[in-house]
ROKE-611014 format. One line per field, with one value per residue (C-alpha): x, y, z. Coordinates in steps of 0.25 Angstrom, whole numbers, plus 2048, in hexadecimal, padded with zeros to 3 digits. Layout:
<nodes>
u = X, ... .
v = Y, ... .
w = Z, ... .
</nodes>
This chain:
<nodes>
u = 778, 784, 785, 790, 796, 79C, 7AA, 7B3, 7BA, 7BF, 7C4, 7C9, 7CD, 7DB, 7D8, 7DF, 7E5, 7EA, 7E6, 7DD, 7DF, 7D5, 7CD, 7C5, 7B9, 7B8, 7AB, 7A3, 7AA, 7A6, 7A8, 79A, 799, 7A4, 79C, 79F, 7A5, 7B2, 7AD, 7B7, 7C4, 7CB, 7D6, 7DA, 7E6, 7E3, 7D4, 7CB, 7C1, 7B6, 7AE, 7B5, 7AB, 7B0, 7AC, 79E, 79B, 79C, 791, 789, 794, 794, 79B, 798, 7A5, 7A0, 79F, 793, 789, 790, 78A, 794, 799, 79A, 7A6, 7A0, 7A5, 7AC, 7B3, 7A9, 7A3, 793, 788, 78D, 784, 78C, 781, 777, 770, 770, 774, 775, 77B, 77E, 78B, 78D, 791, 796, 78C, 793, 797, 78C, 790, 79D, 79C, 7A7, 7B2, 7C2, 7CC, 7DA, 7E4, 7F1, 7FE, 809, 819, 816, 80C, 7FE, 7F4, 7E7, 7DA, 7CD, 7C2, 7C5, 7BA, 7B7, 7AE, 7A0, 795, 78D, 780, 785, 787, 778, 773, 76B, 777, 782, 787, 781, 78C, 792, 7A1, 79F, 7A9, 7B6, 7BF, 7BF, 7C7, 7C4, 7C4, 7BD, 7BB, 7B5, 7BA, 7B3, 7B3, 7AA, 7AD, 7BB, 7B7, 7C1, 7C1, 7CC, 7CE, 7D7, 7D9, 7E2, 7E5, 7E8, 7F6, 7EF, 7E7, 7DC, 7D6, 7CB, 7CA, 7BE, 7B8, 7B4, 7B8, 7B0, 7B3, 7AA, 7A8, 7AC, 7A1, 7A7, 7B3, 7A9, 7A1, 7AA, 7A5, 7B0, 7B4, 7C2, 7C5, 7D4, 7DA, 7E5, 7EE, 7F6, 800, 804, 80D, 81B, 81A, 817, 809, 804, 7F5, 7EA, 7DD, 7D2, 7C5, 7BA, 7AD, 7A2, 79E, 790, 78C, 77E, 77A, 778, 773, 766, 75F, 763, 75F, 760, 76B, 76D, 769, 770, 768, 773, 76E, 774, 772, 76C, 770, 77E, 781, 78E, 796, 7A6, 7B3, 7BF, 7CE, 7D1, 7DE, 7E1, 7E9, 7E3, 7DB, 7DB, 7D0, 7C3, 7B9, 7AB, 7A2, 794, 78F, 782, 77C, 773, 77B, 770, 76E, 772, 77B, 783, 790, 79F, 7A7, 7B6, 7BE, 7CC, 7DA, 7E4, 7EC, 7F9, 7F5, 7F9, 7EC, 7E5, 7D7, 7CD, 7BF, 7B7, 7B7, 7B5, 7A8, 7A5, 79A, 79A, 7A3, 7AE, 7B0, 7B2, 7BC, 7C4, 7C7, 7C8, 7D4, 7D8, 7DB, 7DF, 7EA, 7F4, 7EB, 7E9, 7DE, 7DE, 7D4, 7C7, 7BF, 7B9, 7AB, 7A4, 798, 78F, 795, 7A3, 7AB, 7B9, 7C4, 7D0, 7DD, 7E7, 7F4, 7FE, 80A, 80B, 818, 817, 812, 80C, 7FF, 7FA, 7ED, 7E5, 7DA, 7CF, 7C5, 7B7, 7B0, 7A3, 79C, 78D, 787, 779, 76E, 75F, 757, 74F, 744, 742, 736, 731, 732, 73D, 749, 754, 752, 762, 76B, 77A, 782, 78B, 799, 796, 79A, 7A7, 7AC, 7AA, 7AA, 7AE, 7BC, 7BD, 7B9, 7C6, 7CE, 7CA, 7CA, 7D5, 7DF, 7D7, 7D5, 7E0, 7DC, 7CC, 7D0, 7D8, 7CD, 7C3, 7CC, 7CE, 7BF, 7BD, 7C8, 7C4, 7B5, 7B9, 7C4, 7BA, 7B6, 7A7, 7A1, 7A5, 797, 794, 7A0, 79A, 78C, 790, 79C, 795, 788, 790, 790, 782, 786, 78E, 783, 778, 76F, 775, 77A, 77F, 77A, 782, 780, 784, 778, 778, 76C, 768, 75E, 75A, 760, 760, 75A, 762, 761, 75C, 75B, 74F, 747, 74D, 74F, 759, 74D, 74E, 747, 752, 75E, 75A, 762, 76F, 77B, 787, 785, 785, 790, 79A, 795, 78E, 78F, 786, 77C, 77A, 775, 76B, 765, 766, 75E, 754, 753, 755, 74D, 746, 73E, 732, 72C, 723, 730, 72C, 738, 737, 73D, 741, 749, 747, 752, 757, 754, 748, 742, 746, 737, 730, 72F, 727, 724, 72A, 72E, 72E, 73A, 743, 740, 741, 74F, 753, 751, 75B, 765, 767, 769, 774, 77A, 77B, 783, 78C, 78F, 78D, 787, 77F, 77D, 775, 76C, 769, 766, 75C, 757, 74A, 748, 74A, 740, 736, 739, 736, 72B, 725, 722, 717, 70E, 700, 6FE, 70D, 716, 714, 709, 707, 715, 716, 723, 71E, 71D, 710, 70A, 70D, 71B, 721, 72E, 739, 72F, 72A, 71D, 715, 715, 707, 70A, 716, 721, 72F, 736, 731, 72E, 73C, 741, 738, 73F, 74D, 749, 743, 74F, 759, 750, 74F, 760, 760, 756, 75E, 76A, 762, 75C, 74E, 74B, 73C, 73C, 747, 73F, 732, 73B, 740, 733, 72C, 739, 739, 729, 72A, 735, 72D, 720, 727, 72E, 71F, 717, 71E, 72A, 723, 72E, 737, 736, 72E, 721, 718, 70A, 702, 6F9, 6F2, 6EF, 6E1, 6E0, 6E8, 6E4, 6EB, 6F9, 700, 701, 710, 70F, 704, 70C, 70E, 707, 709, 6FE, 6F0, 6E7, 6EB, 6E2, 6EA, 6F8, 700, 70F, 712, 71B, 712, 718, 723, 732, 738, 748, 74A, 740, 74A, 751, 74F, 757, 762, 764, 763, 76E, 777, 772, 776, 768, 765, 75B, 74D, 744, 748, 756, 751, 747, 750, 75A, 74D, 747, 754, 754, 747, 74A, 755, 74C, 741, 746, 753, 753, 75D, 758, 74E, 74A, 73C, 738, 72E, 731, 726, 72F, 73D, 747, 755, 759, 757, 75A, 761, 765, 765, 75D, 754, 747, 73F, 735, 730, 722, 723, 715, 709, 70D, 705, 6FF, 708, 714, 71D, 722, 730, 72C, 733, 740, 74F, 757, 764, 762, 758, 760, 76C, 763, 75E, 76C, 773, 768, 76B, 77B, 776, 76E, 77B, 775, 781, 780, 774, 777, 782, 77A, 76F, 77C, 783, 776, 776, 783, 783, 777, 780, 78B, 790, 78A, 77B, 77C, 784, 78B, 78B, 77B, 773, 764, 757, 74E, 759, 768, 772, 767, 769, 764, 76E, 778, 772, 77D, 786, 77F, 786, 792, 78E, 786, 792, 79D, 794, 798, 791, 794, 78F, 796, 78C, 790, 79E, 79D, 7A1, 79F, 7A2, 79F, 7A8, 7AB, 7BB, 7BD, 7C1, 7B4, 7B2, 7AB, 7A5, 79B, 799, 7A5, 7B1, 7B4, 7BE, 7C0, 7BE, 7C6, 7C0, 7C8, 7C4, 7C5, 7C5, 7C6, 7CF, 7C7, 7CC, 7C7, 7CB, 7C4, 7BD, 7BB, 7B2, 7B2, 7B1, 7AD, 7A9, 7AC, 7A5, 7A5, 799, 79B, 7A7, 7A2, 7A4, 7B1, 7B2, 7BD, 7C7, 7C7, 7D4, 7D7, 7D8, 7E2, 7ED, 7E7, 7D8, 7D7, 7D3, 7D6, 7CC, 7CC, 7C1 .
v = 4D1, 4D5, 4DE, 4D9, 4E2, 4DE, 4DF, 4D6, 4CD, 4BF, 4B6, 4A9, 49B, 49A, 48D, 490, 484, 48C, 484, 48C, 48F, 48C, 498, 49B, 4A4, 4A8, 4AF, 4A3, 497, 498, 48E, 48A, 485, 47B, 46D, 45F, 45D, 464, 46D, 477, 46E, 473, 469, 459, 458, 45A, 45B, 464, 463, 46A, 460, 456, 44C, 441, 434, 438, 43F, 435, 42C, 433, 437, 435, 43F, 43E, 43B, 43C, 446, 44F, 446, 439, 434, 432, 427, 42D, 42E, 42A, 42F, 424, 422, 419, 41A, 41B, 420, 41A, 424, 421, 41B, 427, 425, 429, 41D, 422, 419, 40F, 407, 3FC, 3EE, 3E3, 3D7, 3CD, 3D7, 3DD, 3E9, 3EA, 3F6, 3FF, 403, 404, 3FE, 400, 3F7, 3FB, 3F3, 3F9, 3F5, 3EB, 3E3, 3E8, 3E8, 3F0, 3EF, 3F7, 3FF, 40D, 412, 419, 411, 40E, 416, 40F, 410, 406, 3FB, 3F7, 3EC, 3DE, 3D6, 3DF, 3EC, 3F0, 3FA, 3F8, 3F3, 3F2, 3E6, 3EC, 3F4, 403, 40F, 414, 422, 42A, 438, 43F, 44C, 453, 460, 45B, 454, 450, 446, 440, 434, 434, 425, 420, 413, 40F, 402, 408, 40E, 417, 423, 424, 431, 42C, 439, 438, 443, 446, 452, 45E, 46C, 477, 47A, 46E, 463, 45A, 457, 458, 44C, 440, 433, 430, 42F, 431, 42A, 42C, 424, 42C, 423, 429, 421, 428, 41D, 41B, 40E, 40C, 407, 401, 403, 3FE, 403, 3FB, 400, 3F7, 3F9, 3F1, 3F1, 3F6, 3FB, 3FA, 3FD, 40C, 408, 40F, 400, 3F7, 3E8, 3DF, 3D5, 3CA, 3C9, 3D2, 3DC, 3E3, 3ED, 3ED, 3F4, 3EE, 3ED, 3E9, 3DD, 3D8, 3E3, 3E2, 3E7, 3E8, 3EF, 3F9, 403, 40C, 419, 421, 417, 407, 400, 3F9, 3FD, 3F9, 3F6, 3ED, 3E4, 3E2, 3EF, 3F6, 400, 40A, 409, 415, 40B, 406, 40C, 409, 40B, 40B, 40B, 40E, 416, 41B, 412, 414, 40E, 400, 3F9, 3EB, 3E8, 3DE, 3DF, 3D5, 3D0, 3C2, 3BC, 3B7, 3B3, 3B8, 3C4, 3BB, 3C5, 3D0, 3CA, 3C4, 3D3, 3D8, 3CC, 3D0, 3DF, 3DC, 3D4, 3DD, 3E9, 3E3, 3DD, 3CE, 3CC, 3C4, 3BE, 3C9, 3CE, 3C2, 3CB, 3D6, 3E0, 3DD, 3E4, 3E9, 3EE, 3F7, 3F8, 403, 400, 40B, 40B, 418, 41C, 420, 42D, 42F, 42E, 428, 428, 41E, 423, 41C, 422, 41C, 420, 41C, 41E, 41C, 424, 421, 429, 427, 433, 438, 43B, 42D, 42D, 425, 430, 42A, 432, 42B, 429, 428, 433, 433, 439, 444, 43D, 432, 43A, 43D, 42F, 421, 419, 419, 415, 421, 42A, 425, 426, 434, 439, 434, 43D, 447, 446, 44F, 45B, 458, 457, 464, 46B, 465, 469, 477, 478, 471, 479, 486, 483, 47C, 489, 492, 49D, 496, 490, 481, 47B, 484, 47F, 471, 473, 478, 46E, 462, 464, 465, 455, 454, 458, 44C, 442, 43A, 448, 44E, 448, 44E, 449, 445, 454, 45A, 45F, 45D, 459, 455, 44F, 455, 44C, 43C, 431, 426, 41F, 42A, 436, 43F, 44A, 44B, 457, 461, 465, 476, 479, 470, 473, 482, 482, 47B, 484, 47A, 478, 485, 48A, 47D, 477, 482, 47B, 470, 47A, 480, 474, 475, 481, 47C, 46F, 478, 484, 47C, 470, 46F, 47C, 47C, 486, 48B, 48D, 483, 47C, 46E, 46F, 460, 45E, 450, 448, 447, 455, 452, 44F, 45C, 461, 454, 457, 464, 46A, 477, 47D, 48A, 48B, 483, 48A, 497, 494, 48E, 49D, 4A1, 495, 498, 4A6, 4A2, 498, 4A2, 4AC, 4A1, 49B, 4A9, 49F, 4AA, 49F, 497, 4A2, 4A5, 498, 496, 4A2, 4A0, 493, 49B, 4A7, 49D, 497, 4A6, 4A7, 499, 4A1, 4AA, 49F, 49F, 498, 499, 49D, 4AB, 4AC, 4BC, 4BF, 4C8, 4C1, 4B8, 4A9, 4A4, 499, 48A, 488, 47A, 47D, 472, 470, 466, 46E, 479, 488, 48F, 49E, 4A8, 4A3, 4A7, 49A, 49B, 4AA, 4AE, 4A2, 4AA, 4B8, 4B2, 4AB, 4B8, 4C0, 4B6, 4B7, 4C4, 4C5, 4BB, 4C1, 4CD, 4C7, 4C0, 4CD, 4CB, 4D7, 4D6, 4CA, 4CE, 4DA, 4D1, 4C8, 4D3, 4D9, 4CB, 4C9, 4D8, 4D6, 4C8, 4CC, 4D7, 4CE, 4C4, 4CD, 4D4, 4C8, 4BC, 4C0, 4BF, 4C7, 4BB, 4B2, 4B0, 4A8, 4A1, 4A6, 49A, 49E, 491, 492, 495, 489, 47D, 482, 48F, 488, 487, 479, 476, 47B, 470, 464, 45D, 465, 45F, 468, 463, 46C, 47A, 482, 480, 479, 470, 473, 482, 48A, 495, 49D, 495, 499, 490, 48F, 491, 49B, 4A4, 49A, 4A2, 4AE, 4A3, 4A2, 4B0, 4B3, 4A8, 4AD, 4BD, 4C1, 4C8, 4C9, 4C3, 4C8, 4D4, 4D0, 4D4, 4C9, 4BE, 4C1, 4C0, 4B3, 4AC, 4B0, 4AA, 49D, 49B, 4A0, 496, 48B, 487, 47C, 478, 46C, 463, 459, 462, 464, 45D, 459, 454, 451, 44B, 44E, 453, 459, 451, 452, 45D, 462, 470, 475, 47E, 478, 47B, 484, 48A, 48F, 49B, 49F, 496, 489, 482, 476, 46F, 475, 472, 464, 467, 471, 46A, 464, 46B, 469, 46E, 474, 47D, 47F, 483, 48D, 494, 494, 49B, 4A5, 4AA, 4AA, 4B3, 4BB, 4BD, 4B3, 4AB, 4A4, 4A0, 49A, 493, 48D, 486, 481, 47C, 474, 46D, 469, 465, 45B, 456, 452, 445, 43C, 440, 443, 443, 450, 44E, 44C, 456, 450, 456, 44E, 445, 442, 44E, 458, 463, 46E, 46D, 471, 47F, 47F, 485, 492, 494, 495, 4A1, 4A7, 4A8, 4AC, 4B4, 4AF, 4B3, 4B2, 4B6, 4B2, 4BA, 4C7, 4C2, 4C5, 4BE, 4C3, 4BD, 4C0, 4CC, 4C4, 4C0, 4B1, 4A7, 4A2, 497, 49B, 494, 497, 489, 48B, 492, 491, 497, 49F, 4AD, 4B3, 4C0, 4CA, 4D6, 4DE, 4D4, 4C7, 4BC, 4B4, 4A7, 49E, 490, 48B, 490, 49D, 4AB, 4B7, 4C3, 4D2, 4D5, 4D0, 4D2, 4D1, 4D3, 4E0, 4E5, 4E7, 4E4, 4E3, 4E5, 4DD, 4E2, 4D8, 4D1, 4C2, 4B9, 4AE, 4AC, 4A3, 4A7, 4B1, 4BF, 4C9, 4D3, 4DF, 4E8 .
w = D72, D6E, D60, D56, D4D, D3F, D3A, D32, D39, D38, D44, D3F, D46, D4A, D53, D60, D67, D73, D7F, D87, D96, DA0, DA5, DB2, DB4, DC2, DBF, DB9, DBE, DCC, DD7, DD9, DCB, DCD, DD0, DD6, DC7, DC7, DBB, DB6, DB5, DA9, DA5, DA7, DA0, D90, D8F, D96, DA1, DA5, DAE, DB8, DBC, DC9, DCB, DD0, DC5, DB8, DB9, DAF, DA6, D97, D8E, D80, D76, D68, D5D, D58, D51, D54, D61, D6D, D78, D85, D8F, D9D, DA9, DAD, D9F, D9A, D8C, D8D, D84, D77, D6F, D61, D58, D56, D61, D71, D79, D87, D91, D84, D87, D7C, D7F, D77, D74, D7E, D89, D92, D99, D91, D88, D83, D8D, D90, D97, D9D, D9D, DA5, DA9, DB2, DB0, DBD, DB6, DBE, DB3, DB4, DAB, DAC, DA6, DA2, DAC, DB8, DC1, DBE, DC4, DCF, DC8, DBE, DC7, DC9, DC2, DC3, DBE, DC3, DBC, DAF, DAC, D9F, DA1, DB0, DB2, DB0, DBA, DB9, DBF, DCD, DCA, DC0, DBB, DAF, DA9, D9D, D94, D88, D80, D89, D93, D9C, DA7, DB0, DB6, DC1, DC9, DD3, DCD, DC0, DBC, DB2, DB4, DA8, DA1, D96, D8D, D84, D79, D6B, D64, D66, D5F, D5E, D50, D4A, D4A, D42, D4B, D57, D4F, D4F, D53, D5D, D6B, D6F, D7B, D82, D8D, D95, D9E, DA8, DAE, DBB, DC1, DBE, DB7, DA9, DA5, D9A, D96, D8C, D8A, D84, D7F, D7C, D76, D6E, D5F, D61, D55, D54, D61, D63, D73, D6F, D70, D7C, D7E, D8B, D8A, D95, DA2, DA8, DA2, D98, D8F, D80, D74, D67, D58, D58, D4F, D48, D4B, D47, D4F, D48, D4A, D41, D3F, D37, D37, D44, D4B, D4E, D58, D54, D4A, D4D, D41, D3F, D34, D3A, D3F, D34, D2B, D2C, D3B, D43, D4C, D40, D40, D45, D52, D54, D61, D5C, D61, D5A, D50, D56, D64, D69, D69, D6B, D69, D66, D5E, D66, D74, D77, D76, D84, D8F, D9E, D9D, D95, D8A, D93, D9C, D8F, D8D, D9B, D9A, D8F, D8F, D9E, D9A, D93, D8F, D81, D79, D73, D67, D68, D5D, D56, D54, D5C, D5F, D58, D62, D64, D6F, D6B, D73, D6F, D79, D78, D7E, D85, D8E, D98, D9E, DAD, DB0, DA1, D9A, D8D, D86, D7E, D75, D6F, D64, D65, D57, D50, D45, D43, D36, D37, D3F, D3F, D3D, D49, D3F, D38, D2E, D23, D19, D0E, D16, D1D, D2D, D2E, D2E, D2D, D38, D35, D3A, D30, D25, D2B, D2D, D26, D36, D43, D3E, D34, D40, D48, D3C, D39, D45, D50, D48, D48, D58, D5D, D57, D5A, D69, D68, D63, D6C, D79, D73, D73, D81, D88, D82, D88, D94, D98, D95, DA1, DA3, DAE, DAE, DAD, DA1, D9B, D9F, D9C, D8E, D8A, D8F, D87, D7A, D7C, D77, D68, D69, D70, D67, D6B, D5D, D4F, D42, D34, D28, D23, D30, D37, D45, D4C, D5A, D61, D6F, D77, D77, D80, D84, D77, D6B, D68, D6F, D69, D5A, D51, D54, D5F, D5C, D69, D70, D67, D69, D77, D74, D70, D70, D61, D5B, D64, D62, D55, D4C, D3F, D46, D4C, D3E, D39, D42, D3E, D30, D33, D3C, D31, D24, D26, D32, D2F, D24, D1B, D26, D30, D3A, D3E, D43, D50, D4E, D40, D39, D33, D28, D25, D1A, D27, D2E, D30, D34, D43, D3E, D4B, D50, D5D, D61, D68, D5F, D53, D58, D5F, D52, D4B, D58, D55, D46, D4A, D55, D4B, D3F, D48, D4D, D3F, D37, D2D, D26, D1A, D24, D28, D1A, D18, D23, D26, D1C, D26, D33, D2E, D2C, D39, D3F, D38, D3D, D4A, D43, D3B, D3E, D4C, D4D, D58, D57, D4D, D4F, D4E, D5C, D61, D6B, D69, D6E, D65, D66, D6A, D6B, D72, D79, D85, D7B, D7C, D76, D7D, D7A, D7C, D7E, D87, D89, D83, D75, D75, D77, D6E, D64, D68, D65, D57, D54, D58, D50, D44, D43, D43, D39, D30, D31, D2B, D20, D1C, D20, D29, D27, D2E, D37, D3C, D3E, D47, D50, D51, D57, D60, D67, D66, D6D, D77, D7C, D7E, D85, D8F, D92, D92, D96, DA1, DAD, DB5, DB8, DAB, D9F, D9E, D95, D91, D8E, D83, D7E, D6F, D6B, D62, D5D, D4F, D51, D54, D47, D43, D43, D52, D56, D54, D61, D6B, D78, D80, D7B, D82, D7A, D82, D8F, D89, D91, D92, D92, D9B, DA0, DAB, DAE, DAF, DA3, DA4, D95, D92, D8D, D84, D78, D80, D83, D73, D70, D7A, D74, D65, D69, D67, D74, D7D, D79, D83, D8F, D94, DA3, DA1, D9B, DA8, DB2, DAB, DAD, DBB, DBD, DB6, DC0, DCB, DC7, DC0, DC7, DD0, DDB, DDC, DD6, DE2, DE4, DD6, DCF, DC0, DB8, DAD, DA9, DB5, DB1, DBE, DCB, DDB, DDF, DD1, DCC, DC0, DB8, DB7, DA9, DAF, DBC, DBF, DC9, DC1, DBD, DB7, DAE, DAF, DA7, DA3, D98, D9B, D9F, DA9, DB4, DAF, DAF, DA2, D9F, D92, D96, DA3, D9A, D93, D9F, DA5, D99, D98, DA6, DA2, D97, DA1, DAB, DB5, DB3, DC0, DBF, DB1, DB7, DC2, DB8, DB1, DBB, DC0, DB2, DB3, DC1, DBE, DB3, DBB, DB6, DC3, DC1, DB2, DA5, DA4, D94, D93, D97, D96, D92, D89, D86, D88, D83, D82, D76, D7E, D89, D7F, D83, D8E, D83, D83, D92, D8B, D83, D8E, D98, D8D, D85, D78, D6C, D5E, D50, D43, D3C, D44, D45, D56, D63, D70, D7F, D8D, D93, D9F, DA0, D9C, D92, D8A, D80, D73, D67, D5D, D57, D4B, D53, D62, D6B, D78, D7C, D89, D8D, D95, D9C, D8F, D84, D80, D78, D6F, D6A, D5E, D61, D55, D49, D44, D48, D40, D49, D48, D56, D63, D71, D80, D88, D90, D87, D7B, D6C, D64, D56, D50, D46, D3C, D3F, D3C, D48, D45, D4F, D5A, D57, D61, D62, D6E, D6F, D79, D7E .
</nodes>
């Protein structure tokens, strides 16, 4: 643990636009970590690239494009748009179709004409995945009948996705560039309901080429994709709900295109709102607000013939269906050996969101999305955002370039960066008051496990270190609303906040981890007023551990009561997972109590922490790892009433679903967060190091073919993983239910713990195992699943960035520290961000956005430097010599 010293010094923002040079790290980025995806590319033209996927590794790619709390549409690996999740619900696999056009969904097409009169028209996508061809009535793939490009590859550095298309029959090469602004520390700029899609057309011939790009999509307002019904003998499934939808052409100062609205969808519905497909107002365009109505493919044929004739669109009878298809075409002439870009903006506005805890109690069951307070409708989004996009794209590129070019192994950067996409999926949302909420994940058509679940969100580190304001709202909700007067925190919060404690159940790990998280977020933000405001509830949350029949009723520093936890069961008796969470919560509480002047409480917490730490090392450490001593309760009556709710084990004399003598993958999760918080070791350092080596020894699997799994399979065949628990010792007859599974959030926790203990190669191996499984061919690289898609716990992966850079920042102590290993490292505290280039005898610190105030700067092993109170303005840079 670093010691920080105070002196007055202000280090303030000077936004640095200097382009960052690509850095290599010979010590870390070893050849064995480079895999078939060609991870590690730095640039393609003007957009950064971290990972390249060839044509064999793109079938499962679906990169979310949308803002925090707005929903998304995903860019598919071949250039298609899928997973239309813009109407307040998950809709995995959903591609909306028009009423009269089975298998025709949103798509873009390219028309080209050369000077010698050769025309070509084809969909702007790569080849269909062969697995989509089977069907009793032919291929069920959406948009299956259109000609496509022969060759395709996908490149990504989230939130930037690129699809490269080429074909020997087409005179142009095409690069699809899609993104949504993502700027750390600026949740509003990162929360715009827009997908920006640019088609870069490159003419490598010696002849001029006329081109037209046409985007087509149905007005599917009312059809959120969560409910489907069969239609027709061909077996197509279409979404229900659209009625009397209208398309209209609009043109204003910055945007022109098709505005989609609905007269028939209930205005209180989650799926009521508006959509727009637009381009810049100065482009040469043609359009139609509806396709013709026909049978046996006539409507599709009519569009294709019309567009293929000259790249322009003729109008058709408007709004003849409940969900009419609209098209917008943009024309451009491309000189020889030149490139031109055509950009489309997909925007949406669906203000209503159903409460995840509906009740008949007089409070509203409908929430309003935060972004709906910023924009009037989808057209307003386009008009306000288009003029700001150059600046927003530039800031996003500055962030991604700084991160991608940092001196970390590529798999670490990929795991950390790509899991941030979860913040922008339907796993997460913001309400009109600005508060940030998250499910645990989503099923294919709805959220899964509501309520900012504390024992899951304990693990993730992306939100506090990238969007600190959002993390602080979660702490305000937990301690300001979800903690009652007894100190019991409902580990699932109800909405609206008048229902915050409706769930009325505590989780031991969730509550104790939340105490550590408020300590973390206090130090990252320096928001002393927030701590003072919440401290009474934080103190009560600690004291709740000591209630009669509670987790530590005799106040000996040992958690041994009935402990509901993230395994969805109750543990009885002392165990490392809850016990070390408790030590971390006590240590954090002592520090916060000191700050608030509550010295007596601070002393109590420290005494219990020291006492418990010693006991755990002496009684739970078996020489290789920490075990669980199962202690059945003497009676049901001896358990505090709040802890009795939802007991899974019916025979409390011999409780089922215990860990016992197993080697648990995340038994040191409390230590994981303690390192991130700068709280030091919670138990003996040597035992911590030995335990992590034992996890690698006993829980690592080189393949999964020979392992029995009694639950869900997230790992198959020859894939490598860390399983949840192994049993070198005696196994209970019925261990906790997930013990044979492997889930990425838990794997990251162990891997990052290894990195903090100097076991870097082992940690990198575990992270590489995960990312090999999410390779684009087998699974979506932007959707690590656990109990649902885009699972929040996987954002623990950001912790690897912290572990390998040694980054720690405190706005309270005005201190910052890094590893002394030479390299260039990205840093972010949730409010400001930049890079630090570490050299043999010093460092250069750069602030690229935001501001920091520093009294001391440390490099691990080189010491701490007191700073001289100098204002750093020019370039946002500070050179520090040791």
